[in-house]
N, C-alpha and C positions, 0 to 999 in steps of 0.2 A: 624493332623496326620502325616504330613512330618517330623515334629520335633521328634515325637515318633520314626519313623523308623530310623533317623540319630542317635539317642541316642543307639538304640538298635544295630545298626551296630558298633558304638564305642565300646559299652560293649563286643560284641561278639568278636572283633579284640583283645581288651585287654586281654580277657580270651585265646584266641589262642596264642597270644605272651607270655602270663606268662606260658602256659603249654609248648610251645616249649623252652622257656628259662630255665626251670627247668629240661626238659628232656634232653637237650643237655649239661646242666651244664654251662651255660653262665653266672649265677650269680656267682657262685664259681670262674670262671676264671677272670671274671671282679673285683671281690673283691681282688684276689690274685695280679692282675695288679696294681691295686691302692695302695694296702698295700707294695708292692715291691718297690714302688717309695720313700714311707716315712711312718716312724712309728708314726710321730706326728699327732695327731688326728685333729688339726686345719689346718695342710698342706692338709691332705685327704679332709677335709670338702671344703676348697677353691677349690680343684681339681674338687670335684663333682658339686660345684657351677659354675665353669667355663664350664664344659660339659654340664650343663643344660642351660646355657647362649647361647652356641653355639647352641645346639639343639633347642632352641626357635627361635634364629636368621634364623635357616634353614626352620623351619617350617613356619615362617612368609614370607620368601622368596618364598617358594613353593606355599603357598596360593596365593600370589600376581601373580605369573606366571599363576595360573589356571584362573584368573579373567579377 
């Protein structure tokens, strides 16, 4: 039962985040920043991969602090 509650909280937070991001225009601003840095699709893809790598490292660090 506990796992179901955790999954529901994650889904709810993801829905709330996507609504806020679309309402504020965060997606358009983020894509404009990435495309202003480079027009090459491979460079943009590499920047996205680096951002995701850093976000994953911070996520793991945050979880380790909570334990």
